[in-house]
DRENNUGU-752922 format. One line per field, with one value per residue: y negated, x negated, z of N, C-alpha, C in turn. Coordinates in steps of 0.2 Angstrom, whole numbers, padded with zeros to 4 digits. Atoms other than C-alpha are relative to their C-alpha. Example, Ala and Ser with C-alpha at 12.3 -4.5 7.8 and 13.67 -1.06 7.14 Angstrom:
n_y [0006,0006]
n_x [-0004,0004]
n_z [0000,-0001]
ca_y [0022,0005]
ca_x [-0062,-0068]
ca_z [0039,0036]
c_y [-0006,-0005]
c_x [-0004,0004]
c_z [0000,0003]
This chain:
n_y [0000,0007,0001,0008,0000,0003,0009,0002,-0006,-0005,-0003,-0003,-0006,-0008,-0003,-0002,-0003,0001,0003,0007,0006,0002,0010,0006,0003,0005,0004,0004,0007,0002,0005,0003,0006,0002,-0006,-0003,-0003,-0005,-0003,-0005,0000,-0009,-0006,-0002,-0004,0003,-0005,-0007,-0004,0002,0006,0006,0004,0007,0005,0005,0008,0004,0007,-0001,0001,-0006,-0005,0002,-0004,-0006,0001,-0001,-0003,-0006,0002,-0001,0001,0001,-0003,0006,-0002,0006,0002,0002,0010,0007,0005,0006,0005,0001,-0006,-0007,-0004,0003,-0006,-0005,0006,0000,-0006,-0002,0004,-0003,-0008,-0002,-0006,-0006,-0002,0003,-0002,0001,-0005,0005,-0005,-0003,0005,0004,-0003,0005,0001,-0006,0000,0004,-0002,-0005,0007,0004,-0004,-0006,-0006,-0002,0001,-0006,0003,-0001,-0005,-0007,-0001,-0007,-0002,-0001,0005,0002,-0004,0001,0007,0002,-0003,0005,0006,0002,0001,0006,0006,-0001,0004,0008,0002,-0002,0005,0010,0000,-0002,0005,0002,0000,0003,0007,0003,0000,0008,0005,-0004,-0003,0009,0004,0000,0001,0006,0000,0001,0005,0003,0002,0008,0001,0004,0004,-0003,-0003,-0008,-0005,-0005,-0005,-0002,-0006,-0001,-0007,-0001,-0007,-0002,-0003,0002,0008,0003,0003,-0002,0004,0003,0005,0004,0008,0004,0005,0006,0007,0007,0002,-0006,-0006,-0006,-0003,-0007,-0002,-0009,-0002,-0006,-0001,-0007,-0004,-0002,0001,0008,0007,0002,0004,0007,0003,-0001,0006,0007,0000,0004,0007,0006,0001,0006,0006,0001,0000,0006,0006,-0001,-0006,-0005,-0004,-0001,0004,-0005,-0008,0001,0003,-0003,-0006,0004,-0004,-0009,-0001,0003,-0005,-0006,-0005,0000,0003,-0005,0003,0005,0003,0002,0005,0001,0004,0004,0007,0003,0005,0002,-0001,-0008,-0004,0000,-0003,0000,-0005,-0002,-0005,0001,-0011,-0002,-0001,0003,0001,-0003,0005,-0003,0001,-0003,-0004,-0001,-0006,0004,-0002,0003,0005,-0001,0000,0005,0003,-0004,0000,-0006,-0002,0005,-0007,-0005,0005,0010,0004,-0005,0004,-0004,0005,0001,-0002,0003,-0005,0002,-0005,0000,0002,-0005,-0003,-0001,-0003,-0004,-0001,-0005,-0002,-0006,-0004,-0001,-0001,-0004,-0003,-0007,0001,-0007,-0002,-0001,0004,0005,0005,0003,0005,0006,-0002,-0005,0004,0004,-0006,0001,0005,0000,-0004,0001,0006,-0004,0000,0006,0002,0008,0003,-0004,-0004,-0004,-0001,-0006,-0003,0000,-0004,-0007,-0004,0001,-0002,-0007,-0004,0000,-0007,0002,0008,0001,-0002,0007,0007,0002,0004,0003,0001,0003,0007,-0001,0006,-0001]
n_x [-0005,-0002,-0005,-0005,0002,-0005,0002,0000,0000,0005,-0001,-0003,0004,-0004,0000,0006,0003,0007,0001,-0001,0006,0001,0001,0004,0003,0001,-0006,0002,-0007,-0001,-0004,0000,-0006,0000,-0007,0000,0006,0000,0001,-0002,0005,0000,0001,0007,0001,0008,0004,0000,-0003,-0006,-0003,0000,-0006,-0003,-0004,-0001,-0002,-0003,0002,0008,-0003,-0001,0008,0002,-0006,0001,0008,0001,0006,0000,0001,0007,0001,-0005,-0001,-0004,-0002,-0002,-0005,0003,0002,-0004,-0002,0001,0008,0001,0007,-0002,0002,-0003,-0004,0005,0003,-0005,0000,0007,-0001,-0004,0003,0007,0003,-0004,0005,-0004,-0001,-0004,-0003,-0001,-0002,0004,0004,0003,0007,0002,-0004,0001,0008,0001,-0002,0002,0004,-0003,0002,-0001,0004,0000,-0007,-0003,-0006,-0006,0000,0005,-0003,0000,0003,0006,0005,-0003,0002,0007,0002,0000,0004,0006,-0001,0000,0009,0003,-0003,0004,0007,0001,0000,0005,0004,-0003,0000,0008,0003,-0001,0003,0009,0002,0000,0007,0006,-0002,0001,0007,0002,-0002,0004,0007,0000,-0001,0006,0003,0009,0004,0002,0006,0005,0003,0002,0007,-0002,-0002,-0006,-0004,-0004,-0004,-0005,-0004,-0008,-0003,-0006,0002,-0001,0001,0008,0000,-0003,-0003,0006,0002,0009,0003,0007,0001,0003,-0005,0004,0005,0006,-0001,-0002,-0002,-0004,-0005,-0001,-0007,-0001,-0006,-0001,-0004,0002,-0004,-0001,-0002,0006,0005,-0002,0002,0007,0002,-0001,0004,0005,0001,0000,0007,0002,-0005,0001,0006,0001,-0004,0006,0001,0002,-0002,-0009,-0006,-0002,-0002,-0006,-0003,-0002,-0007,-0007,-0002,-0001,-0003,-0004,0001,-0001,-0008,-0004,0005,0006,0006,0008,0004,0006,0008,0008,0004,0007,0001,0007,0001,0003,0006,0001,0003,-0002,-0008,-0005,-0004,-0003,-0002,-0006,0001,0005,0007,0005,0002,0009,0003,0007,0006,0007,0003,-0006,-0007,-0009,-0003,-0005,0000,-0003,-0007,-0002,-0005,-0005,-0008,-0006,-0002,-0002,-0006,-0002,-0001,-0001,0005,0006,0005,0005,0006,0005,0008,0005,0006,0006,-0002,0007,-0001,-0001,-0003,-0005,-0007,-0005,-0005,-0001,-0006,0000,0001,0008,0002,-0006,0003,0001,0006,-0002,-0005,-0002,-0005,0005,-0001,0005,0001,0004,0008,0001,0000,0010,0005,0000,0003,0007,0004,-0001,0006,0007,0002,0001,-0006,-0001,-0004,-0006,0004,0000,-0007,-0002,0004,-0004,-0007,0000,-0001,-0007,-0005,0002,-0001,-0006,0000,-0004,-0003,-0004,-0008,-0001,0002,0006,0001,0005,0005,0009,0002,0007,0005,0006]
n_z [0000,-0004,-0004,-0001,-0006,-0004,-0001,-0009,-0006,0001,0004,-0005,-0001,-0002,-0006,-0005,0006,-0001,0004,-0004,-0001,-0008,-0004,0000,0007,0006,0000,0004,0001,0008,0000,0005,-0001,0010,0002,0008,0002,-0005,0003,-0007,-0004,-0001,-0007,-0002,-0006,-0004,0001,-0006,0004,-0005,0005,-0002,-0001,0005,-0005,0006,-0001,0008,-0001,-0005,-0005,-0002,-0001,-0006,-0005,0002,-0002,-0006,-0001,0003,0008,0003,0006,0000,0006,0001,0009,0000,0004,0007,0001,-0004,0004,-0003,0004,-0007,-0003,0001,-0005,-0006,-0004,-0002,-0004,-0005,-0004,-0005,-0007,-0002,-0002,0002,-0002,0004,0007,0003,0007,0004,0005,0004,0005,0003,0006,-0003,-0004,-0002,-0008,-0005,-0002,-0002,-0006,-0006,-0002,-0005,-0006,-0002,0000,0007,0003,0005,0008,-0003,0004,-0004,-0006,-0002,-0007,-0002,0000,-0004,-0010,0001,0000,-0007,-0004,0003,-0004,-0007,-0003,0002,-0003,-0007,0001,0002,-0008,-0004,0004,-0003,-0006,0000,0002,-0006,-0006,0002,-0001,-0004,-0005,0001,-0002,-0006,0000,0002,-0008,-0006,0002,-0002,-0007,-0004,-0004,0000,-0005,0003,-0007,0006,-0004,-0010,0000,-0002,0007,-0001,0001,-0005,0001,-0002,0003,-0004,-0004,0005,0006,0005,-0002,-0001,-0005,-0007,-0005,-0003,0002,-0002,0004,-0002,0001,-0004,0000,0002,-0006,0003,-0007,0005,-0004,0000,-0004,0001,-0006,0003,-0003,0000,0007,0006,0006,0002,-0003,-0005,0001,0001,-0007,-0003,0003,-0003,-0005,-0001,0004,-0005,-0002,0002,0001,-0008,-0002,0007,-0003,-0010,-0007,0000,-0007,-0003,0003,0010,-0001,-0002,0004,0002,-0003,0001,0005,-0002,-0003,0005,0004,0001,0001,-0007,-0005,0000,0002,-0003,0002,-0003,0005,-0001,0005,-0001,0002,0000,0000,0006,0000,0002,-0007,-0004,0000,-0005,0002,-0003,0002,-0004,0002,0004,-0001,0000,0005,-0004,0002,0000,-0002,0002,-0005,-0003,0000,0002,-0006,0000,-0005,-0007,0002,-0006,0003,0004,0000,0003,0007,-0001,-0001,-0003,-0009,0000,-0002,-0004,0000,0002,-0002,0003,-0001,0006,0002,0004,0006,0001,0006,0006,-0003,0005,-0006,0004,-0002,0001,-0001,-0001,0005,0000,-0006,-0002,0004,-0002,0002,0001,0001,-0006,-0001,-0003,0004,0004,-0004,0003,-0004,0006,0002,0000,0001,0005,0003,-0001,0004,0006,0000,0000,0007,0002,0002,-0001,0004,0004,-0001,-0007,-0002,0004,-0004,-0002,0002,0002,-0005,-0003,0006,0000,-0004,-0003,0002,0006,-0001,-0007,0001,-0002,0003,0000,0000,-0002,0003,-0002,0000,-0002,-0002,0000]
ca_y [0055,0036,0033,0018,0008,0000,-0019,-0025,-0006,0007,0019,0035,0049,0069,0073,0084,0097,0093,0082,0069,0051,0050,0031,0027,0031,0021,0007,-0004,-0021,-0023,-0040,-0045,-0061,-0061,-0049,-0049,-0041,-0026,-0013,0006,0010,0029,0043,0043,0054,0045,0054,0068,0071,0060,0049,0033,0022,0007,-0008,-0021,-0039,-0052,-0066,-0072,-0077,-0059,-0052,-0062,-0054,-0038,-0041,-0033,-0025,-0009,-0016,-0010,-0017,-0028,-0024,-0043,-0043,-0060,-0070,-0073,-0091,-0103,-0113,-0127,-0132,-0127,-0115,-0098,-0091,-0101,-0084,-0077,-0093,-0091,-0073,-0074,-0088,-0077,-0059,-0065,-0049,-0038,-0030,-0039,-0031,-0040,-0033,-0043,-0040,-0032,-0049,-0057,-0052,-0068,-0073,-0056,-0060,-0076,-0068,-0058,-0074,-0084,-0068,-0052,-0036,-0031,-0031,-0018,-0021,-0016,-0002,0008,0009,0028,0036,0042,0024,0016,0028,0025,0007,0005,0016,0004,-0012,-0010,-0003,-0017,-0030,-0020,-0022,-0040,-0043,-0033,-0045,-0063,-0057,-0050,-0068,-0077,-0071,-0073,-0092,-0092,-0085,-0097,-0111,-0103,-0101,-0121,-0127,-0119,-0121,-0140,-0137,-0134,-0146,-0157,-0161,-0183,-0183,-0194,-0203,-0192,-0184,-0166,-0151,-0141,-0124,-0115,-0098,-0095,-0077,-0075,-0060,-0060,-0049,-0058,-0077,-0090,-0099,-0092,-0099,-0104,-0120,-0133,-0152,-0162,-0179,-0197,-0212,-0230,-0231,-0216,-0203,-0186,-0178,-0158,-0148,-0129,-0123,-0106,-0105,-0089,-0078,-0072,-0079,-0093,-0104,-0102,-0105,-0122,-0127,-0124,-0136,-0150,-0148,-0152,-0167,-0175,-0172,-0182,-0195,-0196,-0197,-0211,-0221,-0218,-0206,-0194,-0181,-0181,-0194,-0184,-0167,-0174,-0182,-0168,-0155,-0168,-0163,-0145,-0146,-0155,-0143,-0128,-0113,-0109,-0113,-0097,-0105,-0111,-0117,-0116,-0129,-0135,-0151,-0161,-0178,-0182,-0196,-0207,-0204,-0184,-0180,-0180,-0173,-0174,-0157,-0154,-0136,-0133,-0111,-0110,-0102,-0110,-0117,-0110,-0120,-0115,-0123,-0123,-0111,-0107,-0092,-0096,-0100,-0105,-0122,-0123,-0119,-0127,-0138,-0131,-0136,-0125,-0118,-0133,-0127,-0119,-0135,-0152,-0165,-0153,-0163,-0158,-0166,-0171,-0163,-0174,-0162,-0165,-0156,-0162,-0169,-0152,-0142,-0132,-0129,-0115,-0116,-0102,-0095,-0077,-0069,-0068,-0062,-0050,-0037,-0018,-0013,0005,0017,0015,0002,-0009,-0027,-0037,-0051,-0068,-0059,-0046,-0061,-0071,-0056,-0055,-0074,-0072,-0060,-0066,-0084,-0073,-0067,-0084,-0086,-0104,-0113,-0104,-0089,-0086,-0088,-0074,-0065,-0064,-0061,-0048,-0039,-0044,-0036,-0019,-0015,-0019,-0002,-0014,-0031,-0039,-0038,-0058,-0073,-0080,-0096,-0103,-0117,-0124,-0140,-0142,-0157,-0158]
ca_x [0281,0290,0301,0314,0309,0325,0325,0322,0320,0307,0305,0316,0304,0309,0317,0304,0292,0272,0275,0283,0276,0268,0270,0253,0251,0246,0261,0260,0272,0277,0281,0290,0299,0302,0319,0315,0299,0305,0297,0295,0283,0274,0276,0258,0250,0235,0221,0226,0239,0255,0266,0263,0276,0285,0290,0298,0301,0309,0303,0285,0300,0307,0287,0284,0297,0291,0272,0267,0250,0257,0253,0236,0239,0248,0254,0258,0267,0263,0276,0274,0266,0273,0282,0281,0263,0263,0249,0251,0242,0252,0262,0244,0237,0252,0251,0231,0236,0249,0238,0221,0216,0226,0219,0228,0232,0238,0250,0250,0254,0242,0238,0235,0218,0212,0223,0221,0200,0204,0216,0202,0190,0202,0202,0209,0203,0208,0220,0232,0241,0260,0256,0243,0253,0252,0251,0235,0227,0238,0233,0214,0216,0224,0211,0198,0206,0209,0189,0183,0195,0187,0169,0171,0179,0164,0153,0160,0161,0140,0138,0148,0140,0121,0126,0134,0116,0106,0117,0116,0095,0094,0105,0096,0078,0084,0089,0071,0060,0047,0034,0030,0013,0005,-0009,-0010,-0026,-0017,-0015,0001,0007,0022,0030,0049,0058,0078,0084,0099,0097,0096,0094,0084,0090,0093,0097,0077,0072,0056,0051,0037,0036,0026,0034,0027,0018,0006,0012,0015,0029,0035,0049,0053,0070,0081,0099,0108,0114,0112,0124,0128,0137,0120,0109,0121,0120,0103,0098,0112,0100,0085,0091,0097,0080,0074,0087,0083,0065,0064,0075,0062,0069,0060,0058,0074,0083,0081,0085,0099,0106,0105,0115,0129,0127,0125,0138,0150,0145,0146,0160,0162,0155,0143,0132,0115,0099,0081,0067,0050,0045,0027,0024,0005,-0003,-0010,-0029,-0026,-0032,-0018,0002,0018,0028,0044,0053,0071,0069,0058,0041,0027,0017,-0003,-0017,-0033,-0049,-0068,-0077,-0061,-0049,-0032,-0022,-0003,0000,0007,0026,0029,0039,0053,0072,0086,0093,0099,0119,0119,0120,0128,0118,0104,0085,0070,0054,0040,0022,0008,-0008,-0026,-0028,-0046,-0054,-0053,-0039,-0025,-0005,0005,0022,0033,0051,0055,0056,0037,0035,0051,0044,0042,0024,0026,0038,0043,0054,0037,0039,0025,0027,0018,0001,0001,0004,-0013,-0023,-0017,-0021,-0039,-0044,-0038,-0048,-0063,-0065,-0063,-0044,-0038,-0023,-0012,-0024,-0022,-0003,-0002,-0013,-0002,0013,0009,0001,0016,0027,0016,0016,0034,0035,0043,0052,0058,0076,0075,0074,0056,0049,0031,0020,0003,-0005,-0024,-0035,-0053]
ca_z [-0201,-0197,-0185,-0185,-0170,-0158,-0156,-0136,-0129,-0128,-0140,-0129,-0122,-0121,-0107,-0100,-0108,-0109,-0122,-0110,-0108,-0091,-0082,-0084,-0103,-0119,-0119,-0135,-0137,-0155,-0158,-0174,-0176,-0197,-0199,-0216,-0214,-0202,-0201,-0192,-0180,-0184,-0169,-0161,-0148,-0136,-0134,-0120,-0132,-0124,-0136,-0136,-0128,-0138,-0131,-0145,-0145,-0159,-0153,-0142,-0128,-0127,-0129,-0113,-0103,-0109,-0106,-0091,-0084,-0091,-0109,-0117,-0134,-0141,-0160,-0168,-0188,-0194,-0203,-0223,-0229,-0220,-0232,-0221,-0223,-0200,-0193,-0201,-0185,-0173,-0166,-0164,-0155,-0144,-0139,-0135,-0123,-0116,-0115,-0114,-0107,-0118,-0135,-0150,-0168,-0182,-0194,-0212,-0229,-0242,-0253,-0238,-0232,-0231,-0215,-0208,-0207,-0200,-0187,-0179,-0181,-0170,-0157,-0160,-0160,-0179,-0192,-0204,-0220,-0218,-0233,-0222,-0206,-0203,-0186,-0188,-0193,-0180,-0165,-0171,-0174,-0157,-0146,-0156,-0151,-0132,-0130,-0140,-0130,-0113,-0120,-0127,-0107,-0098,-0109,-0105,-0088,-0089,-0097,-0084,-0069,-0077,-0080,-0063,-0055,-0065,-0059,-0042,-0044,-0052,-0035,-0023,-0030,-0029,-0011,-0006,0003,-0008,0003,0004,0012,-0002,0007,0024,0018,0022,0012,0013,0010,0014,0011,0010,0008,0012,0021,0007,-0007,-0023,-0014,-0014,0000,0019,0037,0039,0035,0033,0028,0030,0027,0028,0036,0032,0050,0041,0055,0045,0052,0052,0054,0055,0060,0059,0059,0067,0053,0036,0025,0014,0026,0037,0024,0020,0038,0037,0022,0029,0045,0035,0023,0040,0048,0036,0035,0053,0054,0038,0049,0066,0077,0083,0098,0110,0102,0084,0092,0100,0085,0076,0087,0084,0067,0070,0081,0068,0054,0058,0055,0075,0091,0091,0079,0084,0079,0083,0079,0079,0075,0074,0073,0069,0071,0057,0063,0061,0079,0090,0089,0098,0098,0102,0103,0104,0105,0094,0092,0097,0081,0081,0080,0071,0073,0066,0079,0089,0091,0082,0099,0101,0107,0125,0126,0146,0138,0131,0125,0122,0103,0097,0099,0112,0130,0129,0132,0134,0133,0123,0130,0119,0121,0115,0110,0104,0087,0084,0068,0056,0060,0052,0061,0056,0058,0056,0058,0068,0052,0055,0070,0072,0059,0064,0068,0060,0061,0081,0088,0092,0085,0076,0091,0091,0100,0084,0073,0080,0078,0061,0056,0066,0057,0042,0046,0051,0033,0027,0021,0020,0015,0002,0003,0021,0021,0007,0016,0030,0024,0016,0031,0039,0026,0026,0042,0044,0032,0016,0014,0029,0033,0043,0033,0033,0034,0036,0032,0034,0036,0036,0040,0035]
c_y [-0008,0002,-0007,-0003,-0004,-0006,0002,0007,0005,0007,0007,0007,0007,0000,0004,0003,-0003,-0005,-0009,-0004,0000,-0006,-0003,0003,-0004,-0003,-0005,-0004,-0003,-0008,-0003,-0004,-0002,0006,0003,0005,0007,0005,0007,0002,0005,0002,-0001,0001,-0006,0005,0007,0004,-0003,-0003,-0008,-0006,-0007,-0005,-0006,-0005,-0004,-0006,-0001,-0002,0006,0003,-0003,0003,0010,0001,0000,0004,0009,0002,0002,-0004,-0004,0000,-0008,0001,-0007,-0001,-0002,-0008,-0003,-0005,-0007,-0003,0000,0007,0007,0004,-0003,0005,0003,-0004,0000,0007,0001,-0004,0004,0005,-0001,0007,0006,-0002,-0002,0002,-0004,0004,-0006,0005,0002,-0005,-0006,0000,-0006,-0002,0006,0000,-0005,0001,0002,-0006,-0003,0007,0006,0005,0004,-0001,0005,-0005,0006,0009,0006,0001,0007,0003,0001,-0007,-0006,0000,-0003,-0006,-0003,0001,-0006,-0008,0000,0003,-0007,-0006,0002,-0002,-0007,-0002,0001,-0008,-0006,0001,0001,-0008,-0004,-0001,-0001,-0008,-0003,-0001,-0004,-0006,0000,-0002,-0010,-0001,0000,-0002,-0008,-0002,-0001,-0006,-0003,-0006,-0008,0000,-0005,-0005,0003,0003,0008,0003,0002,0006,0003,0005,0001,0007,0001,0005,0002,0002,-0006,-0010,-0004,-0006,0005,-0005,-0004,-0006,-0005,-0005,-0002,-0006,-0006,-0003,-0005,-0002,0004,0006,0005,0004,0007,0003,0006,0003,0007,-0001,0008,0002,-0001,-0003,-0005,-0006,-0002,-0002,-0007,-0006,-0002,-0007,-0007,-0002,-0005,-0007,-0004,-0003,-0006,-0008,-0004,-0003,-0007,-0005,-0002,0002,0005,0003,0002,-0002,0004,0006,-0001,-0002,0006,0006,-0002,0002,0006,0003,0000,0003,0007,0004,0002,-0002,0004,-0002,-0004,-0001,-0001,-0004,-0003,-0008,-0004,-0005,0000,-0007,-0001,0001,0008,0003,0000,0001,0002,0007,0002,0008,0002,0009,0001,0002,-0005,0001,0003,-0005,0004,-0006,0001,0005,0002,0004,-0003,0001,-0004,-0006,0002,-0002,0000,-0001,0001,0000,0004,0000,-0008,0003,0001,-0006,-0004,-0003,0001,-0007,0005,-0005,0002,0003,-0004,0008,-0002,0006,-0002,-0006,0006,0005,0004,0002,0004,0001,0005,0001,0011,0004,0002,0005,0006,0007,0007,0001,0009,0002,0000,-0007,-0007,-0004,-0003,-0006,-0006,0002,0002,-0006,-0006,0004,-0001,-0007,0000,0002,-0002,-0008,0003,0002,-0005,-0003,-0008,0000,0008,0010,0004,0001,0007,0007,0005,0003,0006,0005,0001,0007,0010,0003,0001,0009,-0004,-0008,-0001,0001,-0008,-0003,-0002,-0005,-0002,-0005,-0003,-0007,0000,-0008,0001,0006]
c_x [0004,0006,0003,-0001,0007,-0003,0001,0004,-0005,0001,0005,-0006,0003,0001,-0003,-0005,-0008,-0001,0002,-0003,0000,0002,-0006,-0002,0000,0007,-0003,0007,-0001,0003,0002,0002,0004,0006,-0002,-0006,-0001,-0002,-0001,-0006,-0002,0001,-0007,0000,-0007,-0004,0000,0007,0007,0001,-0001,0006,-0001,0004,0001,0004,0002,-0002,-0006,0005,0000,-0008,-0002,0001,-0004,-0008,-0002,-0006,0000,-0001,-0006,-0002,0006,0000,0003,0001,0001,0006,-0002,-0001,0003,0002,0000,-0006,-0001,-0006,0002,-0001,0004,0003,-0007,-0003,0005,0001,-0009,0000,0004,-0003,-0008,-0003,0002,-0005,0006,-0001,0003,0002,0001,0001,-0007,-0004,0001,-0007,-0004,0001,-0002,-0008,0002,0003,-0005,-0007,0002,0001,0005,-0003,-0001,0006,0002,0005,0007,-0001,-0002,0004,0003,-0001,-0008,-0006,0001,-0004,-0009,0000,0001,-0004,-0006,0000,-0001,-0008,-0004,0003,-0004,-0008,0000,0000,-0007,-0005,0000,0000,-0007,0000,0002,-0004,-0010,0001,0002,-0006,-0003,0003,-0002,-0009,-0001,0002,-0005,-0008,-0001,-0001,-0008,-0004,-0004,-0003,0000,-0005,-0006,-0003,-0001,-0008,0000,0001,0006,0001,0004,0002,0006,0003,0008,-0001,0003,-0003,0001,0002,-0004,0000,0003,0000,-0007,0001,-0005,-0001,-0004,0000,-0004,0002,-0006,-0006,-0008,0000,0005,0005,0004,0005,0000,0008,0003,0008,0003,0004,-0004,0003,-0001,0002,-0005,-0003,0004,-0002,-0007,-0003,0006,-0004,-0008,0001,0004,-0006,-0003,0002,-0002,-0006,-0003,0002,-0004,0003,-0006,0000,0006,0004,0003,0003,0007,0004,0003,0003,0005,0001,0001,0007,0010,0002,0000,0007,0003,-0004,-0004,-0006,-0005,-0006,-0006,-0003,-0005,-0001,-0005,0000,-0007,-0001,-0003,-0007,0001,0000,0005,0009,0004,0005,0006,0006,0007,0001,-0001,-0005,-0005,-0006,-0009,-0006,-0005,-0006,-0007,-0001,0004,0004,0006,0003,0007,-0001,0005,0007,0004,0005,0004,0007,0002,0002,0003,0010,0004,0003,0002,-0003,-0006,-0008,-0006,-0007,-0006,-0007,-0003,-0006,-0006,0000,-0010,-0002,0001,0005,0006,0007,0002,0005,0005,0008,-0001,0000,-0008,-0003,0003,0000,-0003,-0009,-0001,0006,0005,0003,-0004,-0002,-0008,-0003,-0005,-0009,-0002,0000,-0008,-0005,0000,-0004,-0007,-0004,0001,-0006,-0007,-0003,0001,0005,0002,0006,0004,-0002,0003,0007,0002,-0003,0004,0003,0000,-0003,0005,0005,-0001,-0001,0007,0002,0000,0002,0003,0005,0002,-0001,-0008,-0003,-0009,-0005,-0006,-0002,-0007,-0002,-0008,-0002]
c_z [0004,0003,0003,0008,0004,0001,0007,0004,-0003,-0004,0006,-0001,0001,0008,0006,-0006,0001,-0005,0003,0002,0006,0001,-0003,-0007,-0004,0001,-0007,-0001,-0007,0000,-0009,-0001,-0007,0000,-0007,-0001,0006,-0001,0005,0001,-0001,0008,0002,0006,0002,0003,0006,-0005,0000,-0008,0002,0002,-0004,0004,-0008,0001,-0006,-0001,0006,0008,0004,0002,0007,0008,0003,0003,0006,0002,-0003,-0009,-0001,-0006,-0002,-0010,-0003,-0010,-0001,-0006,-0006,-0001,0003,-0007,0001,0000,0009,-0001,-0002,0006,0007,0004,0004,0006,0007,0004,0005,0006,0004,0003,0000,0001,-0002,-0009,-0004,-0008,-0004,-0005,-0007,-0008,-0004,-0004,0006,0005,0002,0008,0003,0003,0004,0006,0004,0001,0003,0006,0001,-0003,-0007,-0004,-0004,-0003,0003,-0005,0004,0007,-0001,0008,0002,-0001,0006,0005,-0001,0000,0009,0005,-0003,0002,0007,0003,-0003,0003,0010,0000,-0001,0011,0006,-0004,0001,0007,0003,0000,0005,0005,-0003,0000,0011,0006,-0004,0003,0008,0001,-0002,0007,0004,0000,-0001,0007,0005,-0001,-0007,0003,-0002,0007,-0005,0006,0006,-0002,0002,-0004,0003,-0005,0003,-0006,0001,-0005,0004,0001,-0005,-0006,-0006,0000,-0002,0006,0007,0006,0001,-0004,0001,-0002,0002,-0005,0002,0002,-0001,0006,-0002,0005,-0007,0006,-0003,0003,-0003,0004,-0001,0003,0001,-0006,-0007,-0005,-0002,0004,0005,-0004,-0004,0006,0000,-0005,0002,0007,-0002,-0003,0006,0005,-0002,0000,0008,0001,-0004,0005,0006,0003,-0001,0009,0002,-0002,-0008,0002,0002,-0004,-0005,0000,-0002,-0007,-0001,0003,-0003,-0007,-0001,0002,0006,0004,0003,-0005,0002,-0006,0004,-0003,0002,-0002,0004,-0002,0002,0000,-0004,0000,-0002,0006,0006,-0003,0004,-0005,0002,-0003,0002,-0001,-0002,0001,0001,-0008,0001,-0003,-0002,0001,-0001,0007,0006,-0001,-0002,0009,-0002,0006,0007,-0002,0007,-0001,-0004,-0002,-0003,-0008,0002,-0001,0006,0007,-0003,0002,0003,-0001,-0004,0000,-0006,0003,-0004,0002,-0006,-0004,-0003,-0007,-0004,0004,-0006,0005,-0004,0003,-0002,0004,0004,-0003,0000,0005,0001,-0004,0004,0000,-0001,-0001,0006,-0001,0001,-0005,0000,0009,-0004,0003,-0008,-0007,0000,-0001,-0006,-0004,0001,-0004,-0008,-0003,0001,-0008,-0005,-0004,0004,-0006,-0003,0000,0005,0001,-0003,0004,0005,0002,-0003,0003,0006,-0002,0000,0006,0004,-0006,-0008,0002,0006,0000,0001,-0005,0003,-0004,0000,-0003,0003,0000,0003,0001,0000,-0001]
């Protein structure tokens, strides 16, 4: 049965009874801007057996006023062939611009199949011919168009999400450091695991460079917190450290400047960062160590048990105390050695199902056992991190960074 659709108002719904249209029922917006081609929209029922609500518009200006979130589908009646030579799909282009999230059907004459197909290529979900406009066909076309639009939007969102993830991954990989150690004779290895799910960067950061005088400078740090703001601050501190190091700063002067950077860049005054810096003499036999509230490096020497470097001269974490000082302690390394620098993610994992933490002593025992079994360099780091995770009963929740420098 065909029911004439009145202009500029919705089709009336029954006053009462089970066929009455609910407020959240399916709504179709019909746009017919060709008076000579006026048509009757057949009565339709949605999948719940409710009558489809119909709104009509005589032009695009009127359609823009009737286009609300309650409209699920638009039926655009294309005008006849444009004798002026203008774009025959101009109305469709405008509808797609006005309603990018709505399903769109086009209605055209039976002898205009080519333009109907072009409308789908432009962006409509489907087309119908005026001569086949009955309730069953139109109802099915509307449901198909709505579901196809939902599928298209979901696919677009998925594609955009993947592209953003790929872009973020490329960005984060670019922000990870590239060691600059050419000519030093030292071997470098590092492992990095952010605590945030599906992230490549956390609040931990590290870097290693060799300055023109032959000194090798290494740094590792940890910004408190685990979010993207902390990760960004860690990158800023690392880049600042590299720039200041190449500018000739070290020790207390360098850390004091980094604290100024942190104080100006952090999101709030509660944010702080721990830091450990090491500068290794050109001959490789001595090093200066500065600690800013950070765990002490682990020294590994031939025929000696691994041991932590002394921590009796230690300064506060960056961002905690104004005008703080960070003493530089010089240590002897000898002819052959390995130096492991790490963040607290390596030592704060649990041991078993209880509340006991691994701690520095537990980490030293793990490293000593791995060294006794002949592991060095990359293999040593992999075995150590693997055992720490195993003792924790699974993946560590905190950010983790470990770097290893070897000589001899």
